[in-house]
GUGU-437335 format. One record per atom (N, C-alpha, C): y, z, x. Coordinates in pm, whole numbers, plus 50000, padded with zeros to 5 digits. Layout:
BEGIN
YZX ...
# end
This chain:
BEGIN
853851416191703 854211425391802 853841420791940 854701422492033 854521419792179 853241426992220 852381420292316 851151425892354 851821432992491 851701447092492 852231453492604 851281453492720 850101449192689 849061448292799 849041435492876 849611424692827 849451411692888 850421412292999 849861407193112 850671404193244 851251390693218 852571389093233 853191377193195 854151372093291 854351360493306 855481353793380 856691355493299 857871355293382 859161358393317 859401345393221 859681350093094 860081338093000 861351342892917 862331347792975 863591351292912 864281339492868 865191342992779 866181331892739 867201328692828 867401316692856 868211310892964 869731315292926 870311322093019 871671328393008 872671319093079 873911320393046 875031312993137 875001317093264 874901308193352 875081312493501 873601314893569 872601312093491 871281315493530 870421302093545 869491301493660 868731289093678 867231292793678 866451284493610 864991286193603 864371278293706 863711285093809 862991277693914 861471279193901 860841274693998 859261273393977 858751286993984 859511297794045 859051309894056 859651320293969 860261315093860 861041323593772 862541322793785 863191333793720 864781332993730 865231334193876 866101326693906 866691326494028 868061336294018 868811337894121 869981344294120 870991337394029 872061342793988 873051335393893 873701322493982 874001313793922 874721302593991 876081304194028 876721313593960 878161317993996 878311331294044 879141334194131 879401349094186 879891357094091 880211352793957 880911360793868 879891368993786 878631365793798 877591375193733 878031376393577 877831366393503 878211365593362 877361375493286 878001383393205 877251392993115 876151386693037 875131394093033 873961389892957 873801398792832 874831405992799 874821413592666 875131404592548 874471408692427 874691401792309 876351399292286 876571389892211 877951387592167 878301399492100 879661402492100 880041413492028 879791415691886 879621405091812 879271403591669 877891407091647 877081405991750 875651405291738 875071419591786 876021427891837 875581441791898 875341450191764 874361458791795 873921467191678 874901479491652 875451483991774 876391494691773 877241494691890 878631497591869 879521498091979 880161511591999 880121517192121 880851530092133 882091527592236 883071531392203 884221530992285 884081539192414 883471549292411 883131556892526 882241551092618 881361545392578 880331537492666 881131525692721 881871517992645 882471506492697 883551510292814 884241522892790 885241527092885 884591530493012 883381536193005 882521541093115 882041527393196 881681517293136 881191504693179 882251499293267 883381497793217 884621493593284 885041502293409 885081515293383 885371524593498 884511523193618 883051523593587 882031524493697 882131511293758 882101498793684 882051485993749 883071485593861 884311490693834 885471488893938 884971496794058 884021505294060 883711513394174 882411508694237 881961498294192 880911491794250 881061478994327 881081478794470 881421467994537 880361457594533 879081460394518 877901452394504 878101445694365 878471433394363 878541427794223 877241425094144 876151424494210 874881423694150 874461436994080 874811447794149 874501461194105 875421463993983 876761459993998 877721461593885 877181453593763 876661441393778 876261433593667 875001440193602 874121445893688 872901451893634 873521462793547 874261472293592 874871482193522 875461478893381 876211469893391 876891464893262 875811458493155 874751452393213 873891447593118 872911459593057 872551467093140 871451477293111 872001490393035 873111496093083 873361507693039 873661507492887 874371497892819 874441497992686 873271490492603 872251488092669 871171479892606 870591486292482 870461499792476 869841506392351 871001505792241 872081506592266 873161504492157 873221492492116 873271482492211 873351467792183 872301462192107 871101466192116 869991458492078 868881467391992 868931480091999 867801486291937 868051496991821 869291500391796 869651511391706 869861507491553 869601513691468 869951509791316 870491522291259 871711522691241 872321534791199 872891534591057 872631544990974 873171544690836 873281558590801 873831561290687 873941574390609 872891575090504 872051584590499 870951585790406 871051599990342 871281599890213 871471613190139 872451620890213 873411616490251 874651622190305 874701626990446 873421622090508 873201625990662 873121614090743 873581614590868 873451602990957 871711601090997 871531589391004 870151585691012 870031574491115 869291575291235 869371565191336 867951562191372 867471549591336 866231543391376 866361536291497 865521540191600 865521533291719 864241525391771 864321513191788 863041505591835 863051507691980 862001502892048 861821502892194 862311491092265 862551481292187 862811467092234 862121457392158 861051452992234 860201440092175 859111445692082 859111458892041 858011463791942 858941471291860 858791466991720 859601471591609 858891483791562 858941495191642 858571509491605 859371517391681 859491530991624 860171541491695 859301552291749 859231552991884 858561563891947 859471575191955 858851586491933 859521598691961 860111600192099 859291598692198 859611597792341 860731587492380 860411575392340 861481563692385 862751566892320 862731569992194 863961571092127 864871581792189 864311591992223 864981602792294 865491599292410 864691592492507 864961588292635 866091575892634 866031569692532 866981557092529 868451562192487 868591572492419 869861577492388 870491590192475 869471595192543 869751606792636 871001604292719 871061592592790 872141590292892 873521590592827 873661590192692 874971587792621 875441601592586 874721612092603 875021626892552 876421629792619 876501629992758 877621633392807 879021626492749 878731616792673 880081609892626 880241612592468 879571620092408 879691621992274 880911628992239 881391638792312 882721645092299 883951636992285 883801623792346 884861614592349 884721604792236 883631604292173 883411594292064 882621599291952 883291602591851 882841607891723 881691600291657 881891585991674 880771577091618 879451579491697 879561578591837 878421580691909 877781595891871 878451604791864 877891617191822 877141617291692 877671610591597 876931607091469 875721600491486 875691589491583 874621581691603 873361592291657 873761598491750 872731607791818 872291618891720 873151623791645 872771633091533 871791626791440 872051613991407 870991605391331 869761604491385 869751603391528 868311601391583 867691615091572 868391625991583 867671639591561 867061640891409 867901636691316 867391637691181 866191628191159 866331616791221 865271606991196 863921613591263 864081619891377 862861625391451 862301635191377 863141644491311 862761654691218 861811648991106 862281638191044 861491631890948 860111627691004 860111622091109 858891616691166 857901628591196 858331638891256 857541650691284 856781656891141 857681658491055 857331662790922 856201653390858 856411641690884 855181630890846 854061634690901 854071634791037 852731636991109 853021640691249 852861652891283 853161658491423 852231652291523 851201646291488 850121639991576 850511626591608 851411619291531 851701606491560 852631604691662 852541592491732 853621590091856 854641580391816 854391571291724 855271560191692 855361558691545 856551553691484 856711554491334 857481541391303 857361537491167 858381527191109 859311534891042 860351524191030 861571529590952 861071530190799 860351519490757 859861519190617 858661527990607 858881538690530 857801548490511 856421544490439 856631533490386 855491525890307 854751516990391 855361512090504 854721502890575 853331506090637 852421496790630 850951498190677 850911493590823 850391500790909 850391496991052 849251486791071 849321479891176 848441471691215 847141477991286 847451490891314 846321500291359 845871508491243 845811502991133 845441511891008 843951514291013 843091505791092 841641508691104 841241518591205 842251524991282 841951534391374 841181546291300 840291552391378 839461563091300 840271576091343 841201579191262 842151591091255 842651591991122 843511600891104 844121602590964 845511594790961 845391581590950 846591572590948 847161573190788 848571573590802 849261572790684 850441561190703 850891555490565 851871547490560 853051552990642 853831542690710 854921548590783 854651551390927 853341553290965 852991555091101 852601542691162 853311540391291 852751528991364 851481531191442 851471542991504 850401545891581 850211562091600 849071566691593 848781580791589 847901585491706 848581583891821 848001588291949 848771601591980 847871613691992 848411626492019 848841626692156 850231629692186 850631630692325 851811642892313 851501652092399 852451664792403 853811661192395 854101651892495 855521648992506 856221642692387 855511637892287 856041631192177 856801643092094 856341655392099 856901665892027 857961675192145 857721671792261 858851677992346 860101671892358 860151657692345 861321650492361 862411652892249 861951653992118 862901657892016 863591670392035 862761679192100 863521692792117 864501691592231 864161683292347 865051680792441 866421676392400 866161665092298 867401659192255 868251668792171 867681676192077 868341686791997 869131695792088 868441700792190 869081710492278 870131704692359 870031691792411 870921686592492 872121682492403 871901679492280 873051675692181 873811688492150 873201699392136 873941713192102 874711717092237 874011715592353 874721720392468 875961712992483 876111698992457 877201690292479 878351692492366 877781696092247 878781696592124 879011709992065 878101719692084 878161732292015 877931730091867 877651719191820 877401716991685 875881721191655 875761730991552 874441735391510 874171730591371 874901722291306 874561717991178 873521709991157 872961703491266 871831695591253 870571703391234 870671716491282 869471725291263 869211733791136 868991722991027 868931727190881 867431730590865 867101733890739 865721739590701 864561727990731 864901716790729 863921706190764 863731706990914 864771707390991 864621708691144 863621720391164 863921732391095 863211745391143 861771742291101 861521735090988 860191733190946 859491724391058 860321714991120 859621706391226 859351715391345 860171723891375 859921732491487 858631741091477 858491745391344 857141752891301 856071744591320 856081731291275 855001721291299 854691719191448 855721718191524 855501716391668 854771729091724 855111741791707 854511752991753 852931752891689 852791750191571 851431750291511 850541740791584 851151727691613 850331716891666 850031720791806 850941725691884 850691730492028 849541740392031 849541750591930 848531760791929 847301754991896 847251746191793 845901739291758 845351733591872 846131726191952 845631717892072 845461726892206 845601739892189 845071748992286 843681749792278 843161747192162 841721745992131 841151761992181 841671770992140 841161784392182 839961787992106 839811782491984 838671788091886 837821775191853 838421763491839 837691751691792 838471738791851 837951727491802 838481714591876 839801711891790 840161718291674 841321714591614 841201703191522 842201698791438 841911689491349 842171674691377 842601672591513 842851658791554 841681652891624 841491639691588 840611631991683 840971617491659 840621608691752 841151594791753 840051585991818 839711574091736 838871564291799 839541550291753 839271540391851 839761528091801 838641518291844 838511508091764 837501497291797 838281486291896 837981488292027 838851479992123 837891479092240 838251467792328 837731465792449 838491472592554 839651476892528 840551483992620 840231498792647 839681501592757 839131514992776 840051526692759 841241525892789 842231535192780 842731536392650 842291529192552 842701531592401 841621538792328 840421539792391 839391547792338 839181561492386 838831570792295 838711585292325 837071589092317 836511593592419 835201597892418 834731609392343 833521610492316 832881621392240 833421623792109 833391613492021 833641613391892 835351615191870 835921610991971 837451610391950 838021624091987 837271633192039 837971645692081 838191646792232 837631637592317 837841637492458 836821645692512 836871646292658 835861654192731 836211668992707 835271678992736 835511692392697 836361698092791 837121708992730 838041716792817 837541731892777 837831739892894 837861754192876 839021759892813 838961768192713 840071774292650 840871784292730 841861779492809 842531788292910 843941791092868 844441784792764 845871784692714 846781772592745 846251763192829 846991749992833 846831741992698 847601732692673 847591723892560 846921709692601 845911706492510 845451693492516 846311682392481 846391670692577 847101659692529 846001648392532 845781643492417 844561633192422 845041620292484 846421618492463 846941605292543 848011611092633 848341601492721 849511602292822 850801597292770 851841598492821 853091591492783 852931575892787 852001570592861 851841557292875 851111552792754 850671560592661 849771557392550 848311554292587 848031557592707 846521556292751 846021570292763 844591570192709 844001583292699 843901589392835 843771603792825 843681611192937 842241611592975 842041614493107 840611614593149 840281630293148 841091638893196 840851652693175 841951656993082 841551663392971 842741664492848 843741674692876 843831682692983 844921691692998 845881683793100 846891674893048 847691667493121 848861677093165 848871679493304 849901690593351 851321686793344 851801675993369 853141673593376 853841674893220 852871671693130 853251673092981 853301688692947 852341696793003 852251710592984 853521717593032 853751711593148 855041717793212 856331714093135 856331703093075 857411699192978 857481707792864 856341710492816 856161719192699 856711734092714 856401737692840 856901752092881 858351750692871 858931741092933 860481740692918 861131739192793 860661729892708 861281729692573 860941741492481 859941748592510 859501759792427 860631771092445 861201771492572 862331779592593 863611774092519 863751762092525 864921756092446 864771759392301 863651757392240 863351760192099 863791773892069 863171782792145 863391796792119 864871800992123 865651794192218 867131796692232 867801791592093 867481778392061 868081773691939 867761781191816 866501784691794 866111792391684 866921806891665 867361810591778 867861823691789 869521822991765 869991811591760 871391809691731 871781816291586 873011822691585 873361829191460 873191818891342 873591806491362 873661797391244 872241792391209 871301795091299 869941792291267 869151803791229 869211814991302 868661828791277 867381828891227 866441822491299 864921824091277 864311831191385 864561843991407 864061851191517 862501851791530 861951852291417 860401853691423 859831840791471 860211829091427 859901816391487 860211815091651 861431820391665 861901821391804 860891827391895 860451839091850 859561847791925 858241841591932 857901834191838 856521827691855 856601815591956 857721808991972 858031799492063 857971804592205 858791816492214 858711823492349 857371828592384 856661834292296 855151839592319 854191827492376 854351816792302 853581804792340 854011798592486 855271799492501 855681794492643 855211803092753 855191817192737 854561826992826 853161823192856 852401820492742 851011817592737 850571806292828 851391794492794 851111781792848 851601782293004 852691788993018 853071789093174 852011797693258 851561808593218 850571816493290 849301806793312 848921800293209 847741792193237 848101779593340 849321774693332 849501764293426 849581768893575 850241780293573 850271786393713 848831790693774 847751792993684 846431796293717 845631784093749 845781773193657 844901761693649 845521749293700 846811747693691 847531735193716 847931732893856 847571741793941 847991740794086 846701739294158 846531730794250 845371727494338 845631727994482 844551729494555 844671727594698 844271714394738 845171706294804 844911693494852 844511694594995 843411687395039 842831688595177 843911684595280 844891675995245 845781672795346 847271678695323 847641680795210 849041685395183 849141700295140 847971705595124 848181720095075 848291721094917 849011732294869 849151734094726 850101723194672 849601717294569 850281706194486 849901708594337 850671702094264 850581701694118 849411691394080 848451694094001 847521684293958 847931675093838 847491663993837 847791656093714 847261658293588 845791660893597 845051665293475 843981673893537 843801684593444 842721694593478 841851696193343 840751703493357 839901707793236 839731722493208 840191730993313 840001744393297 838691748993356 837811740393388 836611744293446 836611744293600 837731737993664 837891737393795 837911722693841 837701714193766 837791698993774 839321694093775 839751684793857 841091681093851 841131666093864 842101658393822 842281644193841 843581641093918 843411635194034 844611633694125 845161619094106 846361618094056 847081606294042 848451607193982 849121597293976 850381598893892 850601585793827 851361587393701 851641575093636 853191573993628 853621561693599 855001558393601 855681563593484 855141565993368 855791571393253 856091585493244 857241588993190 857691602693186 857281610293067 856791623093083 856641631293197 855631625293301 855891625593418 854971623993535 855181634393640 854391635593733 854531644693845 855791641693922 856131627093944 857451625294007 858641629993931 858651629693807 859641631993711 859971645793697 859241655193739 859391668993690 860721674193702 861551672893822 862801678993832 863791671393733 863551659093697 864461652193611 864391659493471 863271664293433 863131671393307 863381684593312 863701691593429 864201703893437 863061713693458 861911709193486 860711718693495 860431724593634 861111719393734 860961724793873 862151719293960 862611726394060 863651722294137 863351711094224 864131701694258 863801690494334 863461694494476 863881706194531 863731708794665 862521721794664 861841722894561 860751732194556 859521727494642 859111735994738 857911732094819 856861726994759 856461732994632 855331727594569 855561713794517 856801711694457 857031696894421 857171688494529 857761691794647 857861682994747 856591678394811 855541686794817 854221684394849 853521675394760 853781677894622 853261669894526 853931655094538 855191654394554 855791642794566 855391632894687 855011640194800 854461632694916 853111625994864 852351632694793 851041627494742 851171615394661 851951616494553 852081607494449 852811592894497 853761596094616 854351583994678 853771578694794 852321580194785 851671576094909 850231568694855 849401563994948 848071558094920 847191568194860 847521581294872 846671590794809 846891591994640 847631584394601 847841581694452 847411568194435 846221566894349 845551553494336 846471545394256 847541548794187 848381540394107 849741537894186 849701540494313 851021538194407 850661525294484 851641514894452 851311502594508 852371498294601 852251490594707 853331485794812 852901471694845 853911462294821 853761449394841 854891440994884 854921427794879 856071421094931 857291422594845 857071425894717 858351426494625 858851439794631 858021451194657 858511464694646 857441473594657 857841486494628 856771497194640 857171507094511 856051513194456 856331522894351 855061525194283 855151533894184 853941538694099 853831530193980 852651527793930 852321519493813 851391526993716 850261523193676 849431530893599 848521519893532 847491526393463 846441518493400 846971509793288 848091512893230 848611504593111 848871490893128 849401488293256 849651471893292 848811467893394 847731476693426 846751469993531 847041473393680 846091469293762 846201470993900 847351463893959 848061468294073 849101460294135 850391458594054 850611466493971 851851464693898 852691477293910 853921474793954 854831486193978 855841486993860 856171498093825 857171500793714 858601505393767 859511495993738 860931500593773 861201514093753 860791518393628 861081533093579 860571542693697 859661539993768 859151549693873 859961548793982 860691536294023 861621534894122 862961543794085 863301541193952 864421548193911 864331562793922 863141568293870 863011582193872 862711587794015 862311579194116 862331583394248 863561585694289 864631576094270 865951578494308 866531591894242 866401592194114 867021602894032 866681617794090 865321617894132 864781631094174 864891632894330 865431623094404 865551623494533 866751631694591 866731638094696 867781644094773 868061637494904 867421626194915 867671618295046 868451607295007 869611604795065 870431593295045 869851580195089 869191580595211 868281568695271 867341564895162 866661573495098 865621568794993 866161565194875 867441568994831 868041566494716 868531551594740 869071547994849 869481534294889 868301525094876 867211529694935 866101520394923 865581516994782 865661526494701 865281524294565 866291514494489 867501515394528 868611508094452 868321493694508 868041490994637 867781478794695 866701472194633 865561479994602 864351474494538 864721470694395 865551478194326 865791476894187 866661463694181 867591461994274 868441448794274 867571435994294 866491438594383 865821426794427 864621423394338 864381431894230 863041429894159 863371426593996 864641425293970 864761421593821 864711407493788 864211399693879 863891384693877 864941376293806 866271381893856 867281373293803 867731374893664 867091382493582 867321384693443 868541393993410 868771403193509 869831412493485 869441424093413 868071426493388 867581437993319 866341442693387 866021456693363 864741462593416 863601458893314 862551458393377 861381455193292 860311466093295 859181464293217 858231474293214 857581475493353 857051464193414 856421462893517 856491450293601 856311450193731 856281436693797 855301437393905 854681425293946 853631424494040 854271429194172 853441435794257 853911440794373 854321430594476 853841418694465 854171407994558 854941396494491 855361397994371 856121389094312 856881393694179 858041397594189 858821403794088 858991393193958 858911381493987 859101371293876 857881372893767 856901378893829 855731381993713 855831395893673 856361396293547 856641410493483 856241411693340 856141423593297 855841425893147 857071431293088 857261427692961 858241430592887 859611429192928 860261418192881 861521413292914 862661422492845 862171428792746 863141435192661 862561451392639 862951459292736 862351472492726 863521482992754 864101486992642 865391493492648 865421507992718 864281515392717 864051526892785 864401525892933 863721515093000 863991512793142 865381508293174 866081501493080 867351496093109 868281507793102 868191515292990 869091527092991 868931536893081 867691539493131 867521549093238 868101544793386 868191530993399 868781527193512 870291530093501 870771527993383 872231531193373 872501545993390 871581554493357 871651568693374 871551571093527 870891565293604 870921567193744 872131563393811 872731552493771 874021548193810 875181558793786 875041563793660 876051573393623 875861586293702 874641590493715 874411601693801 874971599793941 874611589894007 875181586494144 876781585594148 877291580394054 878651577394028 879401592594033 878681601193971 879271614893943 878981622994078 877831621994139 877341630894248 877451624794387 877471610794399 877301605094531 878041591094519 879401592894466 880041578194465 880201572594601 880291578994700 880421572794829 879261564394862 878171569694824 876931560794847 876771548694780 877341548294647 877401535794589 878291524594639 879201528994702 880081520794773 879511514694902 878341519394953 877651514795065 876531502795024 876341503494905 875231493694857 875571479994874 
# end
């Protein structure tokens, strides 16, 4: 498995039209920007709707390098990471992250999310995403506290010695609120696009029950709950203090997230962006469970009641007073009055909240928060010769994640800022034609993970959004 923590020099495979220089990949040798996609026969899945969109949007992008990036990145999940089949008469789609052969509930949702608007034009693509929902349901039922799974339910993880309740089929068992939010987001988005409720069968309802139970347990209103995690490691953010339960929290109604979306442990266990995401998806869940075809009004009422409880707690404990900016949203709190002020590139983050539908992009509370996280007031905001953006502990100091630059553009209402983000993304792919996990703030040829499908597809989603909402801007790049 690739070491996600190791900070590496670009070592991608030489592609046609590319030149390897002393500082990493240079720009293409030819102005044609030859595609870096796999050969047609080597692609994991092909969607006619996706291919048509690539051709259509490329024609509208006068910047050839931007066009080339879109062509490479947008289909990367389908080209390289999906394994689709029919199991027991139902579509089943296993989705790896790229260079790690495991399926994260978060990543797998985020990787196929940008294709949802196209499913009505492509029955095969609709079945593929339906298969992701079915596979995620199986994963949740195997263990709602796990974040990543194998296709083979009998496979034993390299992390088998973690001090937690590991089972075969689980790659890693880090409890992260967002791991259970993303599958609900995908299911809801799929239904909104298709009107198809057939995927919401008895197994799916059982998974929703498990999500509600897990969220409730991790409110820790009466005890610490059944989950703890410890690992024999020298990497501080993989270890959880106080016998694997984390630092104490006051039971105020918020949900504990032992780990962040970055797979790093939280400092203060109430991770606010993830709690806000949970508030949003509990509303989705209640709506889906109330559908005539699903008709579980009792479970829908439980989801709604939990949503109200967590929202009230967030409004009381998740908003703090910053000495320079006034009221802002905290990153982490403990319910006792302590808060942790930072932001991380992984989603959900404070920056990404409008993208997840949890707050309006022009809300004064969000705008104040955004000013903080996109400034030196965020300890993980870096600015250097190569670019500026948010990183996080996962890849170490001075590393910027393209994902944060993409989300900054997606959530921005300022065209000048959006253009600035696009310019950085064009300049920091190190000539590879793909987005990476992170790059050094002063040298984009030093990056982590040359194959990271989430970042690639998210970049495609940004271009799709701009094409739909700001097509004139794209023609100025």
